[in-house]
TORKOLTI-490499 format. One record per residue: residue number from 1; residue in three letters; chain; y, x, z of N, C-alpha, C in turn. Coordinates in steps of 0.001 Angstrom, whole numbers, padded with zeros to 6 digits. Layout:
// TORKOLTI-490499
<NUM; 'Ala'; 'A'; <Y; X; Z>; <Y; X; Z>; <Y; X; Z>>;
...
***
This chain:
// TORKOLTI-490499
<1; 'Met'; 'A'; <037638; 031837; 037467>; <038949; 032701; 036510>; <039338; 031346; 035888>>;
<2; 'Thr'; 'A'; <040609; 031676; 035656>; <041414; 030864; 034970>; <041126; 030913; 033489>>;
<3; 'Pro'; 'A'; <041841; 029839; 032475>; <042254; 030456; 031222>; <043815; 031781; 030718>>;
<4; 'Asp'; 'A'; <044200; 031311; 032076>; <044690; 032828; 031615>; <044433; 034225; 031805>>;
<5; 'Met'; 'A'; <042758; 034336; 031929>; <042375; 035622; 032300>; <041787; 035450; 030651>>;
<6; 'Leu'; 'A'; <041715; 034889; 030163>; <040532; 035092; 028467>; <040942; 036336; 028044>>;
<7; 'Pro'; 'A'; <042267; 036037; 027762>; <042657; 037187; 026452>; <042379; 038585; 027220>>;
<8; 'Thr'; 'A'; <042408; 038900; 028214>; <042200; 040120; 029228>; <041342; 039828; 028822>>;
<9; 'Leu'; 'A'; <039839; 039345; 029563>; <038924; 039111; 029548>; <038133; 039673; 027888>>;
<10; 'Ala'; 'A'; <038927; 039264; 026695>; <038214; 039067; 025434>; <038749; 040724; 025172>>;
<11; 'Leu'; 'A'; <040054; 041390; 025270>; <040599; 042453; 025554>; <039632; 043471; 025790>>;
<12; 'Ser'; 'A'; <039225; 043583; 027083>; <038173; 044151; 027926>; <036650; 044672; 027042>>;
<13; 'Thr'; 'A'; <036698; 043719; 026240>; <035191; 043211; 026311>; <035131; 043280; 024602>>;
<14; 'Met'; 'A'; <036081; 044590; 024091>; <035782; 044101; 022551>; <034511; 045573; 021821>>;
<15; 'Gly'; 'A'; <035312; 046412; 023113>; <034246; 047655; 022531>; <032582; 047129; 022438>>;
<16; 'Val'; 'A'; <032544; 046228; 022938>; <030950; 045854; 022884>; <030607; 045538; 021068>>;
<17; 'Ala'; 'A'; <031688; 044597; 021292>; <031344; 043810; 020035>; <031572; 044902; 018853>>;
<18; 'Val'; 'A'; <032538; 045634; 018919>; <032475; 046583; 017896>; <031203; 047866; 017664>>;
<19; 'Gly'; 'A'; <030783; 048151; 019255>; <029971; 048933; 018943>; <028611; 048017; 018141>>;
<20; 'Val'; 'A'; <028246; 046818; 019249>; <027343; 046147; 017607>; <027058; 045587; 016736>>;
<21; 'Phe'; 'A'; <028892; 045708; 016273>; <028834; 045675; 014812>; <028525; 047025; 013842>>;
<22; 'Ile'; 'A'; <028635; 047948; 014469>; <028705; 048999; 013766>; <026845; 049614; 014114>>;
<23; 'Gly'; 'A'; <025936; 049344; 015074>; <024720; 049871; 015528>; <024173; 048244; 014733>>;
<24; 'Ala'; 'A'; <024806; 047774; 014203>; <023565; 046244; 013604>; <023929; 046525; 012080>>;
<25; 'Leu'; 'A'; <024595; 047046; 012019>; <024996; 047331; 010073>; <024520; 048621; 009938>>;
<26; 'Ile'; 'A'; <024153; 049471; 010921>; <023738; 051114; 010083>; <022031; 049992; 010820>>;
<27; 'Gly'; 'A'; <022304; 050319; 011395>; <020250; 049470; 011567>; <019439; 048285; 010287>>;
<28; 'Ile'; 'A'; <020383; 047391; 009878>; <019968; 046257; 009194>; <020247; 047665; 007595>>;
<29; 'Asn'; 'A'; <020995; 047405; 007643>; <021111; 049185; 006537>; <019584; 049724; 006387>>;
<30; 'Ile'; 'A'; <019940; 050746; 007361>; <018055; 051220; 007307>; <016808; 049988; 007024>>;
<31; 'Ala'; 'A'; <016548; 049067; 007733>; <015629; 047875; 007144>; <015591; 047497; 006142>>;
<32; 'Lys'; 'A'; <016536; 047278; 005475>; <016875; 046703; 003960>; <016472; 048198; 003133>>;
<33; 'Arg'; 'A'; <017101; 049589; 003505>; <016556; 050298; 002600>; <014916; 050751; 002002>>;
<34; 'Asn'; 'A'; <014880; 050704; 003934>; <013100; 050942; 003340>; <011810; 049959; 003386>>;
<35; 'Thr'; 'A'; <012442; 048211; 003375>; <011822; 047490; 002307>; <011857; 047426; 001036>>;
<36; 'Gly'; 'A'; <012856; 047756; 000894>; <013166; 047612; -000514>; <014031; 046639; -001100>>;
<37; 'Val'; 'A'; <013480; 045410; -000181>; <013835; 043998; -000931>; <014872; 043303; 000315>>;
<38; 'Ser'; 'A'; <015572; 042388; 000226>; <016834; 042023; 001506>; <015979; 041396; 001816>>;
<39; 'Pro'; 'A'; <015929; 041580; 003266>; <015531; 040714; 004656>; <015281; 038962; 004420>>;
<40; 'Asn'; 'A'; <014074; 037924; 004833>; <014949; 036792; 004442>; <015602; 036164; 005483>>;
<41; 'Trp'; 'A'; <015302; 037182; 007103>; <016074; 036551; 008158>; <017952; 037183; 008242>>;
<42; 'Leu'; 'A'; <018480; 037721; 006934>; <019306; 037969; 007009>; <020505; 036852; 006478>>;
<43; 'Phe'; 'A'; <021910; 036965; 007281>; <022483; 035259; 007206>; <023325; 035278; 005744>>;
<44; 'Arg'; 'A'; <022800; 033995; 004973>; <023615; 034529; 003370>; <022956; 035087; 003097>>;
<45; 'Gly'; 'A'; <021899; 036166; 003361>; <021673; 037226; 002257>; <022722; 038411; 002690>>;
<46; 'Ser'; 'A'; <023240; 038756; 003568>; <024445; 039947; 003264>; <024054; 040373; 004698>>;
<47; 'Val'; 'A'; <023708; 042236; 004797>; <024652; 042854; 005820>; <025164; 042715; 006629>>;
<48; 'Tyr'; 'A'; <026251; 042444; 006033>; <027717; 042650; 006723>; <027561; 041212; 007462>>;
<49; 'Ala'; 'A'; <027956; 040004; 006900>; <027741; 038423; 007971>; <026536; 038512; 009005>>;
<50; 'Thr'; 'A'; <025428; 039064; 008474>; <024744; 039477; 010207>; <025429; 039862; 011247>>;
<51; 'Ala'; 'A'; <025619; 041417; 010651>; <026453; 042443; 011342>; <027501; 041624; 012782>>;
<52; 'Phe'; 'A'; <028286; 040761; 011803>; <029530; 040236; 012306>; <029078; 039407; 013181>>;
<53; 'Leu'; 'A'; <027650; 038265; 013101>; <027628; 037516; 013787>; <026658; 037767; 014910>>;
<54; 'Ala'; 'A'; <026041; 038963; 014778>; <025290; 039471; 016016>; <026698; 039888; 016722>>;
<55; 'Ser'; 'A'; <027543; 040549; 016348>; <028790; 040976; 016879>; <029818; 040257; 017612>>;
<56; 'Met'; 'A'; <029890; 039289; 017134>; <030419; 038367; 017738>; <029076; 037759; 018716>>;
<57; 'Gly'; 'A'; <028581; 037421; 018792>; <027178; 036728; 020119>; <027172; 038068; 020865>>;
<58; 'Ala'; 'A'; <027652; 038802; 020533>; <027432; 039751; 022343>; <028647; 040232; 022348>>;
<59; 'Trp'; 'A'; <029678; 039937; 021687>; <031151; 039436; 022174>; <031311; 038902; 023430>>;
<60; 'Phe'; 'A'; <030645; 037412; 022597>; <030854; 036375; 023687>; <029797; 036353; 024807>>;
<61; 'Val'; 'A'; <029026; 036837; 024725>; <027984; 037525; 026420>; <028471; 037913; 027411>>;
<62; 'Ala'; 'A'; <029038; 039108; 026579>; <030114; 039908; 027583>; <031211; 039320; 028187>>;
<63; 'Val'; 'A'; <031858; 038600; 027641>; <033044; 037834; 028021>; <032711; 036789; 029398>>;
<64; 'Val'; 'A'; <031496; 035988; 028715>; <030754; 035207; 029810>; <030751; 035884; 031415>>;
<65; 'Phe'; 'A'; <029459; 037355; 030645>; <028931; 037778; 031936>; <030529; 038186; 032540>>;
<66; 'Lys'; 'A'; <031132; 039107; 031965>; <032339; 039689; 032702>; <033616; 038781; 033581>>;
<67; 'Gly'; 'A'; <033388; 037667; 033101>; <034104; 036715; 033394>; <033302; 036204; 034933>>;
<68; 'Leu'; 'A'; <032189; 036256; 034619>; <031442; 035175; 035487>; <031351; 036056; 037143>>;
<69; 'Leu'; 'A'; <030644; 037680; 036511>; <030833; 038573; 037050>; <031299; 039652; 038204>>;
<70; 'Gly'; 'A'; <032555; 039238; 037378>; <033671; 040633; 037130>; <033684; 041344; 037055>>;
***
């Protein structure tokens, strides 16, 4: 893998980040509504920030896997 491939890998795995963000957003909102209180494990107490962190983590892992495995 060369550094020139990084933008291509990032663009080709962008769907992973979008899917995880939407899924985490829905799942965390459901968990928050069922308990009635904000869970302690949320990043800065925010559903959106936690979903964003989850999506960026999944995107990073997808880029690394795609770069290593092809």
